[in-house]
N, C-alpha and C positions, 0 to 999 in steps of 0.2 A: 535833724529832728524838725518836724513840722509843728508850727504853732497855729493858733486860731487865725483864720483868714479875716481880713478887713472887708466887711460887707455892708450892704444897705439893708436894714432890718425891715422885713415885710411879714404879713401873716403867712401861715403855713400854706403850701401849695398841695394840690391833689397828688396822690402817689402815681396815678396812671394818667399821664398827659401825652397823648399820641397813641394811635392804634392802627393796625393793618386795615386797609380798605381794599375793595376789589379793583381790578383793572378797569372795569366799566365805570365805576365811580370816579376813578382817577381821570379817565378820558373825558367824562362829562364835566368835571370840575375845571380841568385845564382848558378844554374847548370853550367853556363858558367865559373864562377870563379872556381868552384870545378873541372871542367874538365881541365882547364888550370893550376891550382895549386892544385893537388890532395893531397899534404901533408900539405897544409896551413890550418890555422884556418878558420873555416866556419862562426862562429858567436860568439858573446859575450852577456851574460845575465847580466842585471843591474836592481836593484830595483828602485821603484818610488821615494823613499826618497831622494836619491842623486840628482836626476833631480830636485826635488822640491827645494832643497837647491841652486842649480845652478840658477834656474829661479828666486829665491828670491833675488839674488844679485842686488843691486840698479843699474838701467840702463840696465839690461840684456834684449836684444831684439832678440838674437840668441844664438846658442851654436855651437862652432867650435869643430869638432872631428879631432884630430891629430893622425896620425899613429906614433907608437913608437915601440921600441924593449926593452923588459924587461931583467932582469938579467938571465933568462933562454934562452936568445937569441930567443925568440918567439915574434910574433907580439902582441902588446898591444895597446889599445886605450886610449887617453887622452882627456878629455872634459873640455873646458874652456868657461866661460860666455863671451859674446860679446855684445858691445853696438851698437847703431843704425848707427854708422859710420863705423862699421866693426872692431873696435879695441878690442883687448883682455882686459878683465877687471881682473886685478890681485889683486887690493886692492881698498878700498874706505874709506871715513872718516865718523865717527859717532860722535855725541856730547852728553854729559851728563852734570850733574851739575858741574863736574870738568873741563869741556872743551872738546876740540877735541881729538879724538884718532883714530889711523889707524887700520882698520880691514883687514885681509887678505881674499881675495875671494877664494872660494874652487876650487880645481883642482881635477877632478875625474879620478880614475883608478879602478882597482880591479874587473873587470867583470869576470864572469866564462866563460872560452872558451869552444867551441865545435870544435873538440873533446877535452876532453874525455866525457863530459856531454852535451848531445844534446837535443834540443826540438824535439818532435815527429811530423813529417808531418806539419811543420809550415805553408805551403802554400797549404794545401789540398783544393781541389775545391768542397768538399762535406761536409755536416754538421758533426761535431764530437760530441760525447757525452762529457759532462762535466766531467773532472777528479776531483774527490773529495779528493784524497790523494796525497801528494808529494812523498810518498815512491816509487811509480812506476816510477817516473821521475828522481830521483837521485839528484834533486836540493834541497838546503836548503830553508828556508823561502825567497821567491823571493823579497819581498819588501825591505829587508835589504841588498841585494847584492850590493857591490861596496864600495870603500874606497877613502879617499882623501889623496893626496900626496903633497909633498913639491914642490916648484917651481924648485929647483935644480934637484930633481928626474925627474920631467916632462921634463926639458930641456935636461937632459942626454938621456932619452928614445927617445925623438924626434930627437936629433942630431944623435943618433946611427942609427935610421931608415934612415935618409937622407944621412948618410955616406954609408950605405949598399945598399940603393935604390936611387941613385942620380937622376934617371929619373922617379921615381915613384911619385904617388900622395902624397903630403905632408899633406893635410887636406881637409875636406869637411865641408861646412857650412850649417846648417839647421836653419830656422827661428823658433822663439819660438812658433809660431802658430802650427807647426808640433808636438812639445812636448805637448803643451796645449791640442791639439785634442786627443792625446793618453791618457794622464793622466786623462782627464775628461770622458773617456769611462768607463761605469759601470764595476766594478770588475777588473779594471786595477791595477795590483800590480807591474808591471815592464815593461821594454822595452828590446827587443832583437834586437841587431844590427848585420846585416849580411853583410859579404863581398860579393861584386857582381861586375859584369862587365856590363857597360852601352852599349848603341847602338854603341858607338865608340870604344868598347872594352877597355875602360879606367876603372881603379879601382874606385868603388863607394861604397856606403852603402845603405842598406834598413833597415828601422825602423819598428818594429812590436810590438804593445801592447800585453801583455800577462797577464794571471791571476795568482793567487797565486801558481798554480801548473805548471807554465811556459808553459801554453797552449795558443796558439794564440786565441785571442778573436773573430776574424772575422768568425771563423768556428763553433761556438758553439750554434748559434741561427738558428734553422732550417728554411730554405726558403729564408733567406737573410743575408747579411753580417752585422756584428755589428761594431760600431765605425768607425774610418776613414779607416780601412784596411791598407795594407802595404803602407809605405811612402818612396818615392824615390825622385830623382830630386834635391838633395843637390848640392851646388856649390863647385866644386873642385878647389884646387890650386896645381899645375898649371892646366889650363891656367889663372884662375881668380886671379892672384897675385895682381891685383890692389886693391882688397878689402880683401885679406886674408893674415894675418901675417904668414910668412913662418915658423917662429919658435918663441920662447919666449925670444930670446936674447936681444930684443930691449926694454924690460920692466924692 
């Protein structure tokens, strides 16, 4: 039996956070990032299994993507389940025959960065042939990419980013509808998260469903796009600090 999760209380978030964007918009936004930050990470690859575990956290209605810095002093992303009030969910209570016990909610890290391993032509505007082997892509089994880290590790990575980038975007919030749309796409084995610049030249992310060979699913069905296509429009903090926990120190 599930009990109420332990959360950080925040004001209610918008129901629709994240929406489909065109391939050209995706290309413009990612190229804008790469031109402004040519030495930065372009994208991160994650398997579907870790997102399924996040979405299965009781009360999860959104996922917050925090910017962080790892031990190699490189950008890393931290994913946390979020409730319908915008609060980060770190733990929740379960009950069994022996009574209540506290379960820790997963916190996701461990994506494969690009470079050095990059998806090929993710926003191509022409149909691509289906890749049948992972050998040519350099990726391991996509569905299993990603690891879970401790709260202390997540806090350290987030605080390091905010110390090094005091004026930068702290986090971006996407509703679970965005992840549900990708994970229910036929043959979806993972999600690639791209660094991008939005119309205001602010740091944002674009989400893209991929198959087991790390190939974007939108471009492998001739004549029309498959699935939701690229997803943008996440809610950044700042300026939306009223509904986005800036770090994990309050939990």
